[in-house]
TIBALUM-13393 format. One record per residue (C-alpha): x, z, y; residue in three letters. Coordinates in steps of 0.2 Angstrom, whole numbers, plus 5000, padded with zeros to 4 digits. Layout:
N
XZYALA ...
***
This chain:
372
491450495146UNK 492750375139UNK 492050235129UNK 492350245110UNK 493850145102UNK 493150005092UNK 494050005075UNK 493849865063UNK 494049925045UNK 494649785035UNK 494449805016UNK 494149714999UNK 495349564998UNK 495949434985UNK 496949544973UNK 496849644957UNK 496749794968UNK 495049744976UNK 494149884969UNK 495450014975UNK 495249954992UNK 493449984992UNK 493650164987UNK 494950195000UNK 493950115014UNK 492450215009UNK 493450375011UNK 494150325028UNK 492450275034UNK 491750445029UNK 493150545037UNK 493450445054UNK 492850545069UNK 491250465075UNK 491350545092UNK 492950455096UNK 492850295086UNK 491450155083UNK 491750075066UNK 491549895062UNK 491549855044UNK 492349695038UNK 492349655020UNK 493349525012UNK 492649454995UNK 493649404980UNK 493549224985UNK 494249265002UNK 492649255013UNK 492549375027UNK 490949465030UNK 490249595043UNK 489549735032UNK 488249865035UNK 488850045035UNK 487250095026UNK 487549985010UNK 489149895010UNK 489549954993UNK 488649944976UNK 489050074963UNK 490150164975UNK 490350324964UNK 490950224949UNK 492750154950UNK 492450044935UNK 490849964943UNK 491149974962UNK 490949814971UNK 490649734988UNK 488849714993UNK 488249544997UNK 488249505016UNK 487349365025UNK 488449385040UNK 490049275038UNK 491449305050UNK 492949205056UNK 494449265065UNK 495049165080UNK 496949185081UNK 497049165100UNK 497449285114UNK 495649315120UNK 494549465120UNK 493249405107UNK 494249385091UNK 492849385078UNK 491449255077UNK 489849275067UNK 489649105058UNK 487749135055UNK 487449195073UNK 488649065081UNK 489249205093UNK 490649335095UNK 490249515087UNK 491049595102UNK 492849655105UNK 493849755093UNK 495149875099UNK 496149895083UNK 496149845065UNK 496349975051UNK 496849865036UNK 496449955019UNK 496949805009UNK 498049834993UNK 499149704985UNK 499349514989UNK 498549445004UNK 498349615012UNK 499849725009UNK 501249585009UNK 501249535027UNK 499949395026UNK 498549485035UNK 499849565047UNK 500349395052UNK 498649335055UNK 498249495066UNK 499749475076UNK 499349295080UNK 497649355085UNK 498549485096UNK 497649625088UNK 498349805086UNK 498349855067UNK 498850005057UNK 500350005046UNK 501949905044UNK 502149745052UNK 502549575044UNK 504249605039UNK 504049785032UNK 502449735023UNK 503249585015UNK 504849675009UNK 503749825004UNK 502649724993UNK 504049624984UNK 504849754972UNK 506349634969UNK 506749624988UNK 506349804991UNK 507549864977UNK 508949744983UNK 508849815001UNK 508749994995UNK 510249964983UNK 511349884996UNK 510950025009UNK 511650154996UNK 509950224992UNK 509850264973UNK 508550164964UNK 508350114945UNK 509349964938UNK 508249814936UNK 508249624931UNK 507149494939UNK 506249354929UNK 505349204935UNK 504249084925UNK 505848964924UNK 507149094920UNK 506049174907UNK 506449024895UNK 508349084894UNK 507949274894UNK 508649364879UNK 507949524873UNK 509649594868UNK 510349564886UNK 508849664893UNK 509249804881UNK 511149804884UNK 510849804903UNK 509349924905UNK 509150014888UNK 507550064880UNK 506150104884UNK 506050004900UNK 504649944911UNK 503949764914UNK 502949744930UNK 502349604942UNK 503549604957UNK 502049594970UNK 500649714965UNK 500349894965UNK 499150024958UNK 500150004941UNK 499149844938UNK 500049734925UNK 501349864921UNK 501949894903UNK 503150014895UNK 504149934882UNK 504950004866UNK 505449844856UNK 505449654856UNK 503649624851UNK 503049744865UNK 504249654877UNK 503549484874UNK 501749544876UNK 502249634892UNK 502949474899UNK 501349384895UNK 500349524903UNK 501349534919UNK 501449344922UNK 499549344923UNK 499749424940UNK 501349354947UNK 502649214946UNK 504049344947UNK 504249494936UNK 505349644937UNK 506149724921UNK 506649904926UNK 507650044918UNK 506650194912UNK 507150344922UNK 506750504913UNK 506250624927UNK 504850714936UNK 503750594947UNK 503850654965UNK 502950574980UNK 503250594998UNK 502150535013UNK 502950465028UNK 502150445046UNK 502750365062UNK 503550215070UNK 505250235077UNK 505450415074UNK 504550445057UNK 504150615049UNK 503950665030UNK 502750775022UNK 503050905009UNK 503250814992UNK 501950814978UNK 502150784960UNK 501150674948UNK 500850764931UNK 500250624919UNK 499350674903UNK 500550594891UNK 499450634876UNK 498250494884UNK 499350384894UNK 501150334892UNK 501450324911UNK 500450344927UNK 499450184923UNK 497950114932UNK 496750204920UNK 497650364923UNK 497550344942UNK 495750284945UNK 494750274929UNK 495150434919UNK 494750584930UNK 495850694919UNK 497250564917UNK 498450654928UNK 498550814938UNK 499250814956UNK 500250964961UNK 500350984980UNK 501551044985UNK 502751004971UNK 503651154964UNK 505351114971UNK 506751224979UNK 507051194998UNK 508651094995UNK 507750964984UNK 506250964996UNK 507450915010UNK 508350784999UNK 506750704995UNK 506150705013UNK 507750635019UNK 507850495007UNK 506050445010UNK 506350425029UNK 507950335025UNK 507050215013UNK 505650195026UNK 506850145039UNK 507850025028UNK 506349925023UNK 505749915042UNK 504150005039UNK 503050065053UNK 501450175054UNK 501450245036UNK 502150235018UNK 502050335002UNK 503750344995UNK 503750364976UNK 505350434967UNK 505950514951UNK 506850684950UNK 508050694935UNK 508650854926UNK 510350844935UNK 509350844952UNK 509650664956UNK 508250584967UNK 507950404963UNK 506850304974UNK 505550204964UNK 504550104977UNK 503650114994UNK 501850084997UNK 501550025014UNK 499650035013UNK 499450185001UNK 497850234993UNK 496550335003UNK 495350384990UNK 494850564988UNK 496250594975UNK 497550494983UNK 499250574986UNK 499550505004UNK 498150595013UNK 498250755001UNK 500150775005UNK 499850765024UNK 498350885022UNK 499551015014UNK 500850975028UNK 499551025041UNK 498750865046UNK 496950855040UNK 496150685034UNK 495250645051UNK 496850695061UNK 497850575050UNK 496750435053UNK 496750465072UNK 498750475071UNK 498850305062UNK 497650225074UNK 498650295089UNK 500250235082UNK 499550065080UNK 499050055098UNK 500650125104UNK 501649995095UNK 500549855101UNK 500749915119UNK 502649915117UNK 502649735110UNK 501549675124UNK 502849735136UNK 504149615129UNK 504549465138UNK 503849295131UNK 504749185143UNK 506549165147UNK 507249285160UNK 508749255171UNK 510049385169UNK 510449485184UNK 
***
């Protein structure tokens, strides 16, 4: 029999989305095929420490999104960014933990989804699931993302960018004249709706800026698009495919928008309609734009594409998530399941895409070749 593929699940991390990463990792670990894969759990705590975790008790309060946290581990790890077989060293045991064939990063937000960890894994010559350094970086930064989409002719909401310096000269009447009201204020480099506020007047605007600047040095102020919230999953490397779209139906009597609380805390905060009730021509339009955005932003492996559908049937791309949530209620796996790819198969496809890309990159010349 062939040996199992040894998969390092990398989760936790130093971001406000740490807890969502833990939930996502738990679901991947529960669903991965144990006959094909041997799982190695690597948890990153909030201070940035790497730890080898036990599969039996790597989480505390795993059933509660508000209390979930990483269990303490005495097995500290270090990654060696060299082209050798033994990449991870146990600092307590003073020896390698054995070779790992591929890494599945389940890290949301800064230091995990922004190209940082992807660069480290490339230096260590480790295959990894998901977008590379460039796709991860531009997918994380909503400012750069939206500029690339806009310049490629892909419809996206109007926006303004504010830094801690330009904030001093920002005038509310200019925001209203440019974007209208209501509008959204959000950190440029964060996900899971962390730090986002919906603004209706100047007092809310000033509070929203203070809130968003707690999480980032660059803030996005975005036009409010009145429309249905549609999401589409994309899978692949050079020739990606799109799932059927789904729809988010937030309970607006409890939440002004699809907030962090509506996504992860309040189990009745929003309904997910899979598939979305759309006619065939709009399904094709969403899928075509989702794949186009995926390619424009140099994504690989996977992404969830979020968009708005207006009353006059305009599809407006909101953002891409290069490491989408993998919890039981997350749209990315649910959309693929409805499209005919079950959760365990999806994990398998993503791992195989990572290995395929790594093999292609290994075949590239690393020294100067004379032209024939």
